[in-house]
VOPAGU-2260 file (C-alpha; in pm, 1 decimal, decimal comma):
REM VOPAGU-2260
SITE   aa  ch    i         X         Y         Z
SITE  MET   A    0   -1180,6    2685,6    7484,5
SITE  GLU   A    1    -805,0    2733,3    7519,4
SITE  SER   A    2    -620,1    2440,5    7366,6
SITE  HIS   A    3    -430,3    2344,3    7681,8
SITE  LYS   A    4    -757,3    2314,2    7876,1
SITE  LYS   A    5    -868,0    2042,7    7636,5
SITE  LEU   A    6    -576,6    1836,4    7764,0
SITE  LEU   A    7    -693,2    1879,6    8123,4
SITE  LEU   A    8   -1045,4    1776,2    8031,4
SITE  ALA   A    9    -914,8    1476,1    7841,6
SITE  ASN   A   10    -719,1    1378,4    8151,9
SITE  LYS   A   11   -1037,8    1376,8    8359,5
SITE  ALA   A   12   -1207,3    1154,4    8103,2
SITE  TRP   A   13    -906,6     920,1    8098,2
SITE  VAL   A   14    -908,9     889,8    8478,6
SITE  LYS   A   15   -1280,2     811,0    8474,7
SITE  ASP   A   16   -1232,6     540,5    8210,5
SITE  LYS   A   17    -959,0     374,0    8414,1
SITE  LEU   A   18   -1150,5     387,9    8741,2
SITE  ASP   A   19   -1466,0     251,6    8580,3
SITE  VAL   A   20   -1275,2     -64,7    8491,9
SITE  HIS   A   21   -1037,6     -87,2    8791,0
SITE  PRO   A   22   -1136,8     123,2    9094,9
SITE  ASP   A   23    -789,4      75,9    9248,1
SITE  TYR   A   24    -603,4     140,1    8920,8
SITE  PHE   A   25    -397,8     435,0    9041,8
SITE  GLN   A   26    -335,6     297,4    9390,1
SITE  THR   A   27    -163,9      -7,7    9241,5
SITE  HIS   A   28      80,9     212,2    9049,0
SITE  CYS   A   29     158,9     492,5    9291,0
SITE  GLU   A   30     402,3     316,1    9526,6
SITE  THR   A   31     661,3     173,5    9289,4
SITE  GLN   A   32     737,7      83,1    8929,0
SITE  THR   A   33     865,6    -246,7    8791,2
SITE  PRO   A   34     888,9    -201,3    8413,7
SITE  GLU   A   35    1033,6    -480,8    8204,6
SITE  PHE   A   36    1129,8    -247,8    7921,5
SITE  MET   A   37    1329,7      69,8    7873,7
SITE  TRP   A   38    1233,1     269,9    7565,5
SITE  ILE   A   39    1478,3     511,6    7404,8
SITE  GLY   A   40    1278,5     692,4    7140,5
SITE  CYS   A   41    1249,4    1010,3    6940,7
SITE  SER   A   42    1087,3    1321,1    7088,2
SITE  ASP   A   43     862,2    1343,0    6781,8
SITE  SER   A   44     502,5    1400,7    6895,2
SITE  ARG   A   45     375,5    1143,3    6644,1
SITE  VAL   A   46     553,9     853,9    6817,1
SITE  PRO   A   47     394,5     800,7    7161,2
SITE  ALA   A   48     565,7     494,5    7303,9
SITE  GLU   A   49     277,0     360,4    7512,7
SITE  ASP   A   50      17,1     409,3    7240,5
SITE  ILE   A   51     201,9     236,4    6957,7
SITE  THR   A   52     294,7     -61,3    7176,9
SITE  GLY   A   53     -33,4     -85,6    7366,5
SITE  ALA   A   54     159,5     -58,2    7693,3
SITE  GLU   A   55       0,0      40,2    8020,8
SITE  PRO   A   56     150,6     287,7    8267,8
SITE  GLY   A   57     430,8     111,8    8454,6
SITE  GLU   A   58     536,8    -112,0    8165,4
SITE  LEU   A   59     780,0     118,6    7984,9
SITE  PHE   A   60    1057,4     332,0    8134,4
SITE  VAL   A   61    1089,4     602,4    7869,0
SITE  HIS   A   62    1369,2     832,6    7759,8
SITE  ARG   A   63    1321,2    1043,9    7448,0
SITE  ASN   A   64    1539,5    1286,1    7255,7
SITE  ILE   A   65    1573,6    1416,4    6902,1
SITE  ALA   A   66    1636,6    1122,2    6666,3
SITE  ASN   A   67    1664,7     864,9    6950,2
SITE  LEU   A   68    2039,4     902,1    6997,8
SITE  VAL   A   69    2259,2     721,3    7250,6
SITE  ILE   A   70    2550,4     958,3    7304,2
SITE  HIS   A   71    2823,3     882,4    7554,2
SITE  THR   A   72    2845,8    1241,0    7676,0
SITE  ASP   A   73    2470,5    1281,4    7725,0
SITE  PHE   A   74    2432,3    1257,7    8101,2
SITE  SER   A   75    2054,0    1273,9    8085,1
SITE  MET   A   76    2043,3     958,7    7873,3
SITE  LEU   A   77    2319,9     791,2    8075,5
SITE  SER   A   78    2143,8     864,7    8404,9
SITE  ALA   A   79    1818,3     720,7    8273,2
SITE  LEU   A   80    2005,4     418,2    8138,4
SITE  GLN   A   81    2184,9     352,0    8465,1
SITE  TYR   A   82    1863,9     385,5    8664,7
SITE  ALA   A   83    1677,5     152,2    8429,6
SITE  VAL   A   84    1950,5    -111,6    8429,3
SITE  GLU   A   85    2086,5     -98,5    8783,9
SITE  VAL   A   86    1781,0       2,6    8988,2
SITE  LEU   A   87    1478,1    -107,8    8786,9
SITE  LYS   A   88    1668,5    -402,2    8634,7
SITE  VAL   A   89    1482,4    -390,8    8305,6
SITE  LYS   A   90    1506,9    -703,9    8091,0
SITE  HIS   A   91    1492,7    -528,7    7754,1
SITE  ILE   A   92    1607,2    -194,9    7612,5
SITE  ILE   A   93    1440,6     -79,3    7292,5
SITE  VAL   A   94    1587,6     190,6    7071,3
SITE  CYS   A   95    1304,2     298,1    6844,9
SITE  GLY   A   96    1351,1     529,4    6549,1
SITE  HIS   A   97    1085,6     620,5    6296,0
SITE  TYR   A   98    1060,5     685,1    5926,4
SITE  ASN   A   99    1014,1    1051,6    5826,7
SITE  CYS   A  100    1223,6    1156,2    6127,5
SITE  GLY   A  101    1291,7    1529,0    6108,3
SITE  GLY   A  102    1624,3    1495,1    6285,9
SITE  VAL   A  103    1751,7    1234,9    6042,0
SITE  LYS   A  104    1611,2    1423,3    5743,3
SITE  ASN   A  105    1778,1    1749,3    5844,3
SITE  ALA   A  106    2107,8    1580,2    5930,5
SITE  ALA   A  107    2125,0    1460,9    5570,8
SITE  THR   A  108    2129,2    1820,3    5444,3
SITE  ARG   A  109    2379,0    2105,2    5461,5
SITE  ARG   A  110    2133,2    2343,5    5626,7
SITE  ASP   A  111    2242,6    2538,5    5934,4
SITE  PHE   A  112    2016,2    2486,3    6236,0
SITE  GLY   A  113    2224,4    2664,4    6498,0
SITE  LEU   A  114    2274,9    2478,9    6825,5
SITE  ILE   A  115    2105,4    2164,2    6699,9
SITE  ASN   A  116    2388,7    2123,8    6446,9
SITE  LYS   A  117    2595,0    1982,8    6733,4
SITE  TRP   A  118    2335,1    1713,6    6801,4
SITE  LEU   A  119    2270,8    1623,3    6439,1
SITE  ARG   A  120    2645,1    1586,7    6383,0
SITE  TYR   A  121    2621,2    1231,6    6520,5
SITE  ILE   A  122    2380,5    1136,6    6242,8
SITE  LYS   A  123    2600,7    1304,8    5983,5
SITE  ASP   A  124    2883,1    1078,2    6100,9
SITE  ILE   A  125    2660,0     776,3    6036,6
SITE  TYR   A  126    2584,1     907,1    5687,7
SITE  ARG   A  127    2953,7     953,7    5615,4
SITE  ALA   A  128    3039,3     603,4    5737,7
SITE  ASN   A  129    2768,3     454,2    5514,9
SITE  ARG   A  130    2790,9     696,7    5225,5
SITE  ARG   A  131    2867,0     430,3    4964,7
SITE  GLU   A  132    2554,8     230,5    5047,1
SITE  LEU   A  133    2328,4     531,8    5091,1
SITE  GLU   A  134    2425,0     704,7    4769,8
SITE  THR   A  135    2351,5     394,6    4562,8
SITE  ILE   A  136    1985,9     436,0    4666,2
SITE  GLU   A  137    1833,6     659,8    4400,4
SITE  ASP   A  138    1496,3     725,9    4560,9
SITE  PRO   A  139    1538,7    1009,1    4819,2
SITE  GLN   A  140    1269,7     871,2    5051,5
SITE  GLN   A  141    1415,4     520,8    5049,6
SITE  ARG   A  142    1759,9     668,1    5116,1
SITE  LEU   A  143    1629,1     853,2    5423,1
SITE  ASP   A  144    1444,4     542,6    5539,4
SITE  ARG   A  145    1769,0     348,9    5520,9
SITE  LEU   A  146    1951,7     620,3    5715,8
SITE  VAL   A  147    1686,0     591,1    5987,3
SITE  GLU   A  148    1756,9     217,3    6007,0
SITE  LEU   A  149    2133,2     265,5    6012,5
SITE  ASN   A  150    2092,5     522,4    6288,0
SITE  VAL   A  151    1900,3     272,9    6502,9
SITE  ARG   A  152    2169,9       9,6    6449,2
SITE  GLU   A  153    2439,5     255,9    6550,9
SITE  GLN   A  154    2257,7     355,6    6869,0
SITE  LEU   A  155    2217,9     -10,8    6962,2
SITE  GLN   A  156    2591,6     -49,9    6923,1
SITE  ASN   A  157    2649,0     259,9    7136,7
SITE  LEU   A  158    2436,2     107,6    7413,0
SITE  ALA   A  159    2638,3    -213,0    7409,4
SITE  GLU   A  160    2959,2     -12,6    7436,2
SITE  THR   A  161    2860,9     142,1    7770,8
SITE  SER   A  162    3002,8      -5,4    8087,6
SITE  ILE   A  163    2649,3      14,3    8232,9
SITE  VAL   A  164    2519,7    -242,9    7988,1
SITE  GLN   A  165    2836,5    -452,1    7989,1
SITE  ARG   A  166    2838,4    -477,6    8367,0
SITE  SER   A  167    2475,3    -589,3    8369,1
SITE  TRP   A  168    2548,8    -844,1    8098,7
SITE  LYS   A  169    2827,1    -984,7    8314,7
SITE  ARG   A  170    2630,7    -988,6    8640,2
SITE  TYR   A  171    2275,3   -1065,8    8537,0
SITE  ASP   A  172    2287,5   -1182,5    8173,4
SITE  SER   A  173    2051,7    -900,8    8078,5
SITE  PRO   A  174    1919,5    -677,7    7925,5
SITE  VAL   A  175    1855,2    -774,8    7564,7
SITE  LEU   A  176    1892,9    -478,3    7328,3
SITE  HIS   A  177    1642,2    -425,2    7048,4
SITE  GLY   A  178    1644,6    -187,3    6752,1
SITE  TRP   A  179    1303,7    -101,9    6608,2
SITE  VAL   A  180    1164,9     146,1    6356,4
SITE  TYR   A  181     811,5     284,3    6366,1
SITE  ASP   A  182     649,0     348,5    6030,0
SITE  LEU   A  183     436,4     664,0    6047,7
SITE  ARG   A  184     277,0     568,3    5716,8
SITE  THR   A  185     134,0     237,1    5840,2
SITE  GLY   A  186     147,2     243,1    6220,1
SITE  TYR   A  187     354,8     -74,0    6235,2
SITE  LEU   A  188     679,5    -137,0    6421,6
SITE  LYS   A  189     964,6    -307,3    6237,1
SITE  GLU   A  190    1244,2    -504,4    6402,1
SITE  ILE   A  191    1582,4    -393,4    6267,2
SITE  ALA   A  192    1840,6    -550,5    6497,6
SITE  SER   A  193    1898,0    -708,2    6837,7
SITE  MET   A  194    2192,5    -780,0    7065,7
SITE  LYS   A  195    2186,7   -1047,2    7334,4
SITE  PRO   A  196    2391,1   -1033,0    7654,5
SITE  GLY   A  197    2750,3   -1126,9    7586,8
SITE  THR   A  198    2747,3   -1018,1    7223,6
SITE  LYS   A  199    3107,2    -984,2    7111,4
SITE  LEU   A  200    3219,3    -626,2    7057,2
SITE  ASP   A  201    3540,4    -486,1    6919,6
SITE  ASP   A  202    3804,1    -532,3    7191,6
SITE  ILE   A  203    3868,2    -160,6    7224,3
SITE  TYR   A  204    3513,1    -112,1    7354,7
SITE  MET   A  205    3521,0    -398,6    7604,9
SITE  PHE   A  206    3575,0    -293,2    7965,7
SITE  GLU   A  207    3766,3    -499,3    8220,0
SITE  LEU   A  208    3497,6    -485,8    8485,1
SITE  ASP   A  209    3523,5    -577,6    8849,8
SITE  GLU   A  210    3219,8    -673,7    9053,0
SITE  GLY   A  211    3175,4    -335,6    9216,8
SITE  GLY   A  212    3189,4      28,9    9139,9
SITE  HIS   A  213    3001,2     264,0    8912,7
SITE  ASP   A  214    3172,9     486,2    8659,2
SITE  GLY   A  215    2854,0     638,7    8517,2
SITE  HIS   A  216    2908,6     550,7    8151,8
């Protein structure tokens, strides 16, 4: 059997399992979505957001990219963020990295990856800013693990620096931002950082927001 057909067969089995328990399962989800959480995760195939959190369809609004980056010129991420915050009004945004992340691992080298160099540059900047701490860690695996954690912290900060999040903090006192890391070696999630609405940022990143208008970032 061709490998892709196994996925189609698995889908039929999954549908049957759901309908056996709740005959109206799909009808209750097809009209609208009201997720409480937005998930910004890595594209890595080993980190399926719903599986590792035990979430059902409709509970997570998911955006994924290489190394779970929040970049202020990434209009795909910004569009998903604005929709999650302003339309879906999620209460929590989770940035989830993972140990043994290929993007982080490759960013810590001098190898040339072509176009992806431009993307990994953001992680290289995090390495440079934390070089003193990172290079005191002798074990290479522990050093990469720490870079994964620092990357998650930085992306949480980047989220808080968007006018999308700041406007929602001002209007609705939400969402709460969470930084997690998934450990491929154990299956467990680890809390790294969090930021509550109104968290003080450096003044240069604070917008003077009126009650209306959308600037998209």
